[in-house]
C-alpha positions as CSV (number, residue, x, y, z in Angstrom):
1,M,26.4,22.2,13.1
2,T,27.7,22.0,9.5
3,L,27.0,18.7,7.8
4,P,29.8,17.3,5.6
5,H,29.2,17.4,1.9
6,S,30.4,14.9,-0.7
7,V,33.2,16.2,-2.9
8,C,30.9,15.5,-5.9
9,E,28.4,18.0,-4.6
10,V,31.0,20.7,-3.9
11,L,32.6,20.4,-7.3
12,R,29.3,20.8,-9.1
13,D,29.6,24.6,-8.7
14,H,33.3,24.9,-9.6
15,V,33.9,22.8,-12.7
16,V,34.1,24.6,-16.0
17,L,35.0,21.5,-18.2
18,E,34.6,17.8,-17.4
19,S,35.7,14.9,-19.6
20,E,36.0,11.2,-19.1
21,S,38.6,9.5,-21.3
22,I,40.9,6.5,-21.6
23,D,44.3,7.8,-20.6
24,R,47.3,5.5,-21.1
25,M,46.8,2.0,-22.3
26,Y,49.6,-0.6,-22.3
27,L,48.7,-3.6,-24.5
28,N,50.3,-7.0,-25.0
29,V,50.9,-7.8,-28.7
30,Y,51.4,-11.6,-29.1
31,V,50.7,-14.6,-31.3
32,P,48.2,-16.7,-29.3
33,Q,49.4,-20.1,-30.6
34,L,53.0,-19.4,-29.5
35,Q,52.3,-18.6,-25.8
36,R,52.4,-22.2,-24.7
37,V,55.1,-24.8,-25.1
38,G,52.8,-27.2,-26.9
39,G,51.9,-24.5,-29.5
40,V,55.6,-23.7,-30.0
41,V,56.4,-27.4,-30.6
42,W,53.6,-27.6,-33.2
43,Y,55.0,-24.5,-34.9
44,L,58.4,-26.1,-35.1
45,R,57.3,-29.5,-36.2
46,G,54.0,-29.1,-37.8
47,H,54.6,-25.7,-39.5
48,L,58.4,-25.6,-40.1
49,G,58.6,-29.4,-40.6
50,Q,61.3,-30.2,-38.1
51,R,61.8,-33.9,-37.1
52,F,62.7,-32.8,-33.5
53,A,61.4,-29.6,-32.0
54,S,64.3,-27.2,-31.4
55,T,64.4,-23.4,-31.3
56,V,67.8,-23.5,-32.8
57,T,66.2,-23.5,-36.2
58,V,64.5,-20.1,-35.6
59,A,67.8,-18.4,-35.0
60,P,68.0,-17.4,-38.7
61,K,64.6,-15.8,-38.4
62,T,65.8,-13.8,-35.4
63,D,68.9,-12.6,-37.3
64,A,66.8,-11.7,-40.3
65,F,64.4,-9.7,-38.1
66,V,67.2,-7.7,-36.5
67,R,68.8,-7.0,-40.0
68,S,65.4,-5.8,-41.3
69,I,65.2,-3.3,-38.4
70,E,68.7,-2.0,-39.1
71,R,67.9,-1.8,-42.8
72,F,64.6,0.1,-42.0
73,V,66.5,2.6,-39.9
74,A,69.1,3.2,-42.6
75,D,66.6,3.5,-45.5
76,A,64.3,5.9,-43.5
77,E,67.3,7.9,-42.3
78,I,66.1,7.9,-38.7
79,D,68.2,7.5,-35.5
80,L,68.8,4.2,-33.7
81,V,69.2,5.2,-30.0
82,S,70.7,2.9,-27.5
83,F,69.0,3.6,-24.2
84,A,71.2,3.8,-21.1
85,K,70.3,2.3,-17.8
86,H,67.7,4.4,-15.9
87,E,67.5,6.8,-18.8
88,R,64.0,8.4,-19.2
89,K,62.7,7.5,-22.6
90,D,59.9,10.1,-22.3
91,D,62.5,12.9,-22.2
92,I,64.2,11.6,-25.3
93,T,60.9,11.3,-27.1
94,R,59.9,14.8,-26.2
95,D,63.0,16.2,-27.9
96,Y,62.2,14.3,-31.1
97,L,58.6,15.4,-31.0
98,Q,59.6,19.0,-30.8
99,R,61.6,18.6,-34.0
100,F,58.9,16.6,-35.8
101,D,56.7,18.6,-38.2
102,G,54.9,15.9,-40.2
103,D,51.4,14.4,-39.7
104,E,52.7,11.0,-39.0
105,G,55.9,8.9,-39.2
106,V,58.6,7.2,-37.2
107,L,60.4,9.5,-34.8
108,Y,63.3,7.2,-34.0
109,V,64.0,3.6,-33.0
110,G,65.3,2.8,-29.5
111,R,67.2,-0.2,-28.3
112,A,67.4,-1.5,-24.8
113,Q,68.3,-4.8,-23.0
114,E,65.3,-6.0,-20.9
115,K,64.1,-9.1,-19.3
116,A,61.6,-11.0,-21.4
117,R,59.7,-14.3,-21.6
118,V,61.4,-16.5,-24.2
119,V,61.2,-20.1,-25.4
120,R,64.4,-22.1,-25.5
121,T,65.7,-25.6,-26.0
122,E,67.4,-27.7,-23.3
123,R,69.5,-30.8,-23.9
124,R,68.1,-33.6,-21.8
125,R,69.3,-37.2,-21.3
126,C,67.1,-40.3,-21.4
127,A,67.5,-42.3,-18.2
128,R,66.9,-45.6,-20.0
129,T,69.1,-45.3,-23.0
130,G,71.5,-42.5,-21.9
131,M,71.0,-40.7,-25.2
132,T,70.4,-36.9,-25.3
133,Y,67.5,-35.1,-26.9
134,P,66.2,-31.5,-27.3
135,W,63.4,-30.3,-25.1
136,V,61.5,-27.0,-25.5
137,V,60.9,-25.0,-22.3
138,D,59.6,-21.7,-21.2
139,G,62.2,-19.3,-19.7
140,S,63.3,-15.7,-19.3
141,A,66.4,-13.9,-20.6
142,M,67.9,-10.4,-21.0
143,V,67.5,-9.7,-24.7
144,N,67.4,-6.7,-27.0
145,H,64.1,-4.9,-27.4
146,Y,63.4,-2.4,-30.2
147,Y,61.2,0.6,-29.5
148,F,59.5,2.1,-32.5
149,Y,58.4,5.6,-31.4
150,C,55.9,6.9,-33.9
151,V,53.3,9.5,-34.6
152,D,49.9,8.6,-36.1
153,E,47.6,11.1,-37.7
154,D,44.7,9.8,-35.7
155,F,46.3,8.7,-32.4
156,G,49.3,11.1,-32.1
157,P,52.4,9.8,-30.3
158,F,52.6,6.1,-29.4
159,F,55.3,3.3,-29.3
160,L,55.4,-0.3,-30.4
161,K,58.1,-2.4,-28.7
162,F,59.3,-5.7,-30.1
163,C,61.3,-8.4,-28.3
164,S,64.0,-9.5,-30.8
165,Y,63.9,-13.1,-29.5
166,F,61.4,-15.9,-30.4
167,P,58.3,-15.8,-30.1
168,Y,58.8,-12.0,-30.7
169,N,56.2,-10.7,-28.3
170,A,55.6,-7.0,-28.4
171,K,54.0,-4.2,-26.4
172,L,51.8,-1.3,-27.7
173,C,51.4,1.9,-25.7
174,I,48.8,4.6,-26.7
175,N,47.3,7.6,-25.0
176,G,43.6,8.4,-25.3
177,N,44.1,12.1,-24.5
178,E,46.5,12.4,-27.4
179,Y,43.9,10.7,-29.6
180,A,41.3,13.3,-28.4
181,K,43.7,16.2,-29.2
182,R,44.3,14.9,-32.7
183,Q,40.6,14.4,-33.4
184,L,39.7,17.9,-32.2
185,A,42.4,19.4,-34.4
186,K,41.2,17.4,-37.4
187,R,37.6,18.6,-36.9
188,G,38.6,22.2,-36.5
189,I,37.4,22.4,-32.9
190,A,39.4,25.0,-30.9
191,F,40.9,23.7,-27.6
192,E,43.6,24.4,-25.1
193,A,45.7,21.4,-24.0
194,L,47.0,20.2,-20.7
195,D,50.2,18.2,-20.6
196,N,48.0,15.0,-20.7
197,G,44.5,16.3,-21.1
198,I,42.2,19.1,-22.3
199,L,42.1,22.4,-20.4
200,S,39.3,24.1,-22.4
201,C,37.3,23.3,-25.5
202,E,34.7,25.3,-27.5
203,D,32.5,22.2,-27.9
204,P,32.7,20.1,-24.7
205,K,30.0,17.7,-26.0
206,A,32.0,16.9,-29.1
207,L,35.1,16.3,-26.9
208,Q,33.2,13.7,-24.9
209,R,31.8,12.1,-28.0
210,I,35.4,11.8,-29.3
211,C,36.6,10.3,-26.0
212,D,33.7,7.8,-26.0
213,G,34.5,6.8,-29.6
214,L,37.9,5.4,-28.8
215,D,37.1,1.7,-28.9
216,D,38.8,-1.7,-29.3
217,K,38.3,-1.7,-33.1
218,K,40.1,1.6,-33.7
219,I,43.0,0.4,-31.5
220,D,43.2,-2.9,-33.4
221,R,43.3,-1.0,-36.7
222,L,46.1,1.2,-35.4
223,L,48.2,-1.9,-34.7
224,R,47.5,-3.5,-38.1
225,K,48.3,-0.3,-39.9
226,W,51.8,0.0,-38.4
227,L,52.6,-3.7,-38.5
228,A,52.2,-3.4,-42.2
229,R,54.7,-0.5,-42.3
230,L,57.4,-1.6,-39.7
231,P,59.7,-4.6,-39.9
232,H,57.8,-7.8,-39.1
233,P,59.4,-10.9,-37.5
234,F,56.9,-13.4,-39.2
235,D,57.0,-13.9,-42.9
236,R,54.1,-14.2,-45.3
237,R,54.1,-18.0,-44.9
238,D,53.7,-17.7,-41.2
239,R,50.9,-15.2,-41.4
240,A,49.1,-17.3,-44.1
241,A,49.2,-20.2,-41.6
242,G,47.4,-18.1,-39.0
243,Y,50.4,-17.0,-36.9
244,R,49.2,-13.4,-36.5
245,Y,49.4,-10.9,-33.7
246,A,46.5,-10.4,-31.3
247,L,46.0,-7.8,-28.5
248,S,45.3,-8.1,-24.8
249,I,45.2,-5.5,-22.1
250,L,48.1,-5.3,-19.7
251,Q,47.2,-1.9,-18.1
252,A,44.5,0.6,-18.7
253,E,44.0,4.0,-17.1
254,F,40.5,5.6,-17.0
255,A,40.6,9.3,-16.2
256,L,38.1,11.9,-15.1
257,T,39.4,15.4,-15.6
258,Q,37.5,18.3,-14.0
259,V,38.9,21.7,-14.8
260,L,38.2,24.1,-12.0
261,D,37.1,27.7,-12.2
262,R,39.6,28.8,-9.6
263,P,42.9,26.9,-9.9
264,V,44.4,28.3,-6.7
265,A,41.3,27.6,-4.7
266,G,41.3,24.2,-6.4
267,R,44.7,23.3,-4.8
268,I,43.4,24.4,-1.4
269,F,40.3,22.4,-2.0
270,F,42.2,19.2,-2.9
271,E,44.6,19.5,0.1
272,Q,41.5,19.8,2.3
273,V,40.0,16.7,0.6
274,I,43.2,14.7,1.4
275,R,43.2,16.0,5.0
276,E,39.6,14.9,5.6
277,N,39.7,11.5,3.8
278,L,42.7,9.7,5.1
279,D,40.5,6.7,5.9
280,I,39.3,6.3,2.3
281,G,41.6,3.2,1.9
282,R,39.8,1.1,4.6
283,P,38.2,-2.1,3.4
284,G,34.7,-0.8,3.9
285,Q,35.4,2.3,1.8
286,V,37.3,0.4,-0.9
287,Q,34.5,-2.0,-1.5
288,L,32.1,0.9,-2.1
289,I,34.6,2.6,-4.5
290,F,35.2,-0.5,-6.6
291,D,31.8,-2.1,-6.1
292,R,33.5,-5.3,-5.1
293,R,33.1,-7.4,-1.9
294,V,36.2,-7.2,0.3
295,T,36.8,-10.0,2.8
296,R,39.8,-11.1,4.9
297,R,40.8,-13.3,2.0
298,T,41.0,-10.4,-0.5
299,P,44.6,-9.9,-1.4
300,G,46.3,-6.6,-1.1
301,R,47.0,-4.0,1.6
302,F,44.2,-1.7,2.5
303,R,45.6,1.8,3.2
304,T,45.5,5.4,2.1
305,R,48.7,6.7,0.6
306,V,49.5,10.3,0.1
307,I,52.5,10.6,-2.2
308,T,54.2,13.9,-2.9
309,E,56.1,14.6,-6.1
310,G,57.8,18.0,-5.8
311,V,55.1,20.0,-4.2
312,T,52.1,18.1,-5.7
313,P,50.4,15.6,-3.4
314,S,48.3,12.7,-4.7
315,L,45.9,10.4,-3.0
316,H,46.2,6.6,-3.7
317,V,43.8,3.8,-2.9
318,D,44.5,0.2,-3.8
319,Y,42.3,-2.8,-4.6
320,K,44.2,-6.0,-5.3
321,R,46.6,-5.1,-8.2
322,S,44.5,-2.1,-9.4
323,R,44.4,1.3,-7.9
324,I,42.7,4.7,-8.0
325,K,44.7,7.9,-7.9
326,Q,43.6,11.5,-7.4
327,Y,45.7,14.7,-7.7
328,H,45.6,18.4,-8.7
329,K,46.9,18.4,-12.3
330,E,49.1,21.2,-13.3
331,D,47.4,23.5,-10.7
332,Q,44.4,23.6,-13.1
333,A,42.2,20.5,-12.8
334,L,41.2,17.7,-10.4
335,R,42.3,14.4,-12.0
336,T,40.8,11.2,-10.8
337,E,42.0,8.0,-12.5
338,T,41.5,4.3,-12.0
339,T,44.3,2.1,-13.2
340,I,43.5,-1.5,-13.9
341,N,46.7,-3.6,-13.9
342,D,44.9,-6.9,-14.0
343,T,41.5,-7.3,-15.5
344,R,41.0,-10.5,-13.5
345,D,40.5,-8.3,-10.4
346,F,37.1,-7.6,-11.8
347,R,36.4,-11.0,-13.4
348,V,36.9,-9.6,-16.8
349,G,39.0,-11.2,-19.5
350,R,42.2,-9.6,-20.8
351,L,41.4,-9.6,-24.5
352,L,40.9,-6.2,-26.1
353,H,37.2,-6.8,-26.9
354,N,36.6,-6.5,-23.1
355,L,37.5,-2.8,-23.2
356,P,33.8,-1.5,-23.0
357,E,33.3,-3.4,-19.7
358,L,36.5,-2.1,-18.3
359,R,35.6,1.4,-19.3
360,R,32.3,1.1,-17.3
361,I,34.2,-0.2,-14.3
362,G,36.9,2.4,-14.3
363,F,34.7,5.4,-14.9
364,A,32.2,4.2,-12.3
365,A,35.0,3.9,-9.7
366,N,36.1,7.5,-10.3
367,R,32.5,8.8,-9.8
368,R,32.0,6.7,-6.7
369,L,35.2,8.0,-5.1
370,L,34.0,11.6,-5.5
371,Q,30.6,10.6,-3.9
372,I,32.2,8.8,-1.0
373,E,34.8,11.5,-0.2
374,Q,33.6,14.0,2.4
375,I,34.5,17.6,3.0
376,S,33.2,19.8,5.8
377,H,33.1,23.0,3.8
378,D,33.5,24.5,0.3
379,C,37.1,26.0,0.4
380,A,36.4,28.2,-2.6
381,L,33.7,30.0,-0.8
382,G,35.9,30.7,2.2
383,E,38.7,31.9,-0.1
384,D,36.4,34.2,-2.0
385,A,35.0,35.7,1.3
386,F,38.5,36.2,2.7
387,Q,39.9,37.8,-0.5
388,H,37.0,40.2,-0.8
389,L,38.0,41.7,2.5
390,Q,41.7,42.0,1.5
391,R,40.9,44.3,-1.5
392,P,39.1,47.6,-1.9
393,R,35.6,47.1,-3.4
394,Q,32.9,49.2,-5.1
395,I,29.6,48.6,-3.3
396,A,26.4,50.5,-4.5
397,G,28.6,53.1,-6.1
398,Q,30.7,53.7,-3.0
399,R,34.3,52.6,-2.4
400,A,35.0,50.4,0.6
401,T,38.7,50.2,1.5
402,A,40.2,46.8,2.4
403,L,40.2,45.2,5.8
404,R,43.7,43.6,5.5
405,F,44.2,40.7,7.9
406,G,47.7,41.6,9.2
407,D,47.0,45.3,9.5
408,A,47.2,46.6,13.2
409,N,44.4,49.1,12.7
410,T,42.1,46.3,11.3
411,Q,42.9,44.0,14.2
412,A,42.2,46.7,16.8
413,L,39.0,47.7,15.0
414,L,37.6,44.1,15.0
415,N,38.7,43.5,18.6
416,A,36.8,46.6,19.6
417,L,33.7,45.4,17.7
418,L,33.6,42.2,19.7
419,M,33.2,44.1,22.9
420,F,29.7,45.1,21.8
421,V,28.5,41.6,20.7
422,F,26.1,41.3,23.6
423,V,25.0,45.0,23.8
424,A,21.4,44.7,22.7
425,R,21.0,48.5,22.0
426,G,24.2,48.6,19.8
427,F,27.0,51.1,19.9
428,T,27.7,54.6,18.8
429,N,30.6,56.3,17.1
430,Q,31.9,57.5,20.5
431,D,31.5,54.0,22.1
432,L,33.6,52.4,19.4
433,R,36.1,55.3,19.3
434,Q,37.0,54.8,23.0
435,A,37.6,51.0,22.7
436,F,39.5,51.4,19.4
437,A,41.8,54.1,20.9
438,V,42.7,51.9,23.9
439,L,43.6,48.9,21.7
440,L,45.8,51.1,19.5
441,G,47.6,52.5,22.7
442,R,46.2,56.0,22.3
443,R,43.9,58.3,24.1
444,S,40.3,58.6,22.9
445,H,40.7,62.3,21.9
446,D,43.5,61.2,19.5
447,I,40.9,59.5,17.3
448,T,38.7,62.1,15.8
449,P,34.9,61.5,15.1
450,G,35.6,61.9,11.4
451,R,38.2,59.1,11.5
452,M,35.8,56.9,13.3
453,S,33.0,57.7,10.8
454,Y,35.4,56.5,8.1
455,E,36.0,53.2,9.9
456,L,32.2,52.7,10.5
457,R,31.5,53.4,6.9
458,R,33.9,50.7,5.5
459,L,32.6,48.2,8.1
460,R,29.0,48.9,7.0
461,L,29.9,48.6,3.3
462,H,31.6,45.3,3.8
463,G,28.5,44.1,5.6
464,L,30.0,43.6,9.0
465,I,27.8,46.1,10.8
466,Q,24.4,47.6,10.2
467,R,22.8,50.9,11.3
468,L,19.8,50.7,13.5
469,P,16.8,52.5,11.8
470,K,16.3,56.2,12.8
471,T,19.3,56.2,15.2
472,H,23.0,56.9,15.1
473,R,23.7,53.5,16.7
474,Y,25.1,50.3,15.0
475,R,25.2,46.6,15.7
476,L,27.2,43.7,14.4
477,T,25.7,41.4,11.7
478,D,26.1,37.6,11.8
479,E,28.8,37.9,9.1
480,G,30.5,40.6,11.2
481,V,30.7,38.4,14.3
482,R,32.1,35.5,12.3
483,T,34.7,37.7,10.5
484,A,35.8,39.5,13.6
485,L,36.2,36.2,15.5
486,F,38.2,34.7,12.7
487,Y,40.5,37.7,12.2
488,T,41.2,38.2,15.9
489,R,41.4,34.6,17.1
490,V,43.6,33.4,14.2
491,Y,45.9,36.4,14.6
492,S,46.3,36.2,18.4
493,R,46.1,32.4,18.9
494,I,47.9,31.0,15.9
495,L,49.8,33.6,13.9
496,R,51.7,35.4,16.7
497,P,52.4,32.2,18.9
498,A,53.5,30.3,15.8
499,M,55.8,33.0,14.5
500,A,57.5,33.7,17.8
501,P,59.7,30.6,18.0
502,I,60.6,30.9,14.3
503,I,61.8,34.5,14.0
504,P,64.4,34.9,16.7
505,M,68.1,34.8,16.3
506,A,69.1,31.3,15.1
507,P,70.2,31.1,11.4
508,A,67.5,29.6,9.1
509,D,69.5,26.4,8.5
510,S,70.5,25.7,12.1
511,P,69.2,22.6,13.9
512,A,67.7,24.9,16.6
513,S,65.7,26.8,14.1
514,M,64.5,23.6,12.4
515,R,63.4,22.3,15.8
516,R,61.5,25.5,16.5
517,F,59.9,25.3,13.0
518,H,58.7,21.7,13.5
519,A,57.4,22.6,17.0
520,A,55.5,25.5,15.6
521,E,54.1,23.4,12.8
522,A,52.9,20.8,15.3
523,A,51.3,23.5,17.4
524,V,49.5,25.0,14.4
525,N,48.2,21.6,13.3
526,S,47.0,21.0,16.8
527,W,45.2,24.4,17.1
528,C,43.6,23.9,13.6
529,D,42.4,20.4,14.7
530,E,40.9,21.9,17.8
531,V,39.1,24.6,15.8
532,H,37.8,22.0,13.3
533,I,36.5,19.8,16.0
534,A,34.8,22.7,17.8
535,A,33.2,23.8,14.5
């Protein structure tokens, strides 16, 4: 019986580069004193000196902020792009990045109407006197947002999005992998990039040190640096009174990227991981992955989701409002990433100084998932063994021709071999020649002893048979038995029956053909499950 291995154990022999890094971070940029109605009232009355608190008096500040953005765009000679509904901002930004050749600067400014939290004034009436008075309340509205898409010499591409309405909350989005690429380039360390990661690096330890060095202080410095360069909604008097922006974490992704030595085998491996771990989203497994107790009162649905985008499947496991995702990235690497959408899921505060604790939680969850996931075999080893038989090989200075799976001679040869599995004294050239000829539909004298010697030689060089000492007899090796059983049983029980309903007459796009295909797919899955259970 073959015991299942953890995915972590299997990967140990196939990973050529491993890195842990913060991936995307989405941060809330806000003035703490203006997040509550009481603070807004104090700003209006205590700071601006109003007799009655009313947001009407901040309308000139809003107009001035919008004019400063338009003036900034004109002076810097950059584009102001109005985003259409459902338009992908990443695609637009990619085009601007391809044309940008500086170390840092503003790519363009985008404008879009989005829903936002705002503070507004309502007119209320006093029940006793009947007189009206202004009253400040929280609300939401569709207002213009301005996206500043920029490139920083240390962080690479990022964007800062301002709401144009009081209290002018903003969002900052950065990417830790882009930060790592910039730092590697600045230090002269050669590397090859993935779309959102590192494929190879001449100094992996330096890469990990760079990823570990991205902390809350550097992120805060990035914000302060660009707030000083971009239009600012609060004037010097406001900032001198303490109305300054702070940062909190809205969403953080913590990624473990493991580049595999065999990308094609890596995809096969990951698909097998999905197939054997469809129960990973159960409460008992989830509490092991996230190291949190799960009870009946824990919110959220506990399930395993397999989502396919194009031809790339991904495995998703949820815990409250956070999740862990695993997928085969660009057919090169296994990416495991924990996304924390609410730090309160782990009893951690939202302020940016809590980033070290969130890093510990996110990276630990990635590692625990790999330890909990089980796989019954190392797919890469099976792929290697199969491919070695499909190609000619040089063994001890002798050339061994291929034993191709679909070749009729190979199938007949291995079927003939299985007739001698239980013959203790082995078999001779003549014994095998007679069985081989029958399976090919020929007479035994049609197969010459020289032809059979050729077949015996390549079987011996591939390690499927061995010669008994001081005799002209042969016997099957353990590898030979396994290979012959695999070739012959898969070909006769799966390949031929599965192909039969698909090939005949109906056009490829006909309903009848599709029904045959789905029936064949169900049959193949059933046969494979039976083989797996038997193994």
